C-alpha positions in Angstrom: 109.8 -252.5 -109.1 112.2 -249.7 -110.2 111.2 -247.2 -112.9 113.5 -244.8 -114.8 112.3 -241.3 -115.2 114.4 -239.1 -117.5 114.7 -235.4 -117.0 117.1 -232.6 -117.8 119.5 -231.5 -115.1 121.1 -228.1 -115.4 124.1 -227.6 -113.1 126.1 -224.5 -112.4 128.4 -223.2 -109.8 127.4 -220.4 -107.4 130.3 -219.3 -105.2 131.3 -222.5 -103.3 128.3 -224.7 -104.1 126.9 -226.4 -107.3 123.2 -225.8 -108.0 121.2 -228.3 -109.9 117.8 -227.6 -111.5 115.2 -229.7 -113.4 113.2 -227.4 -115.6 110.5 -230.0 -116.4 109.4 -230.2 -112.8 110.7 -226.9 -111.4 112.8 -228.8 -108.8 116.2 -227.8 -107.6 118.9 -228.9 -105.2 122.6 -228.4 -104.6 125.9 -230.1 -103.6 129.6 -229.5 -103.0 130.4 -231.2 -106.3 128.7 -231.5 -109.7 128.1 -235.2 -109.0 126.6 -234.5 -105.6 124.4 -231.8 -107.0 123.1 -234.2 -109.6 122.5 -237.0 -107.1 120.7 -234.6 -104.8 118.5 -233.5 -107.7 117.6 -237.1 -108.5 116.5 -237.5 -104.8 114.5 -234.2 -104.9 112.7 -235.2 -108.2 112.0 -238.6 -106.6 110.4 -237.0 -103.6 108.5 -234.5 -105.8 107.0 -237.4 -107.9 106.1 -239.4 -104.7 104.4 -236.3 -103.3 102.5 -235.6 -106.5 101.3 -239.2 -106.5 100.0 -239.0 -102.9 98.3 -235.7 -103.7 96.7 -237.0 -106.9 98.4 -234.3 -109.0 100.9 -236.4 -110.9 98.9 -236.6 -114.2 98.5 -232.8 -114.3 102.2 -232.3 -113.6 103.2 -234.8 -116.3 100.9 -233.3 -118.8 102.5 -229.9 -118.2 106.1 -231.3 -118.2 105.6 -233.7 -121.1 102.9 -232.5 -123.5 100.6 -234.8 -125.5 100.2 -238.5 -125.3 103.7 -239.1 -124.0 102.7 -237.5 -120.7 99.6 -239.7 -120.4 101.6 -242.8 -121.2 104.4 -241.8 -118.7 101.8 -241.3 -116.0 100.5 -244.8 -116.4 104.1 -246.1 -116.2 105.0 -244.0 -113.2 101.8 -244.7 -111.4 102.1 -248.4 -111.8 105.8 -249.0 -111.3 107.6 -246.0 -109.6 109.3 -247.1 -106.5 111.1 -243.9 -105.6 114.5 -245.5 -106.1 117.1 -244.7 -108.8 
């Protein structure tokens, strides 16, 4: 089952490449175009969440990224339904 995880994506140009950054998770990526940088960031965040699940650190990360009860509810949703596909 597919889950949607919303996050901010900051994108800027550095010389000939576009850099993308997700401040909630501290994840970044890059691409030759804005669209590619955003797509690569989605993939990087996906891999980050999968890794956090495997390490058992997802709840702590979500609590830090999304304070309060929202992070706890999101963790249950992501734990149960996240497939790693967008």
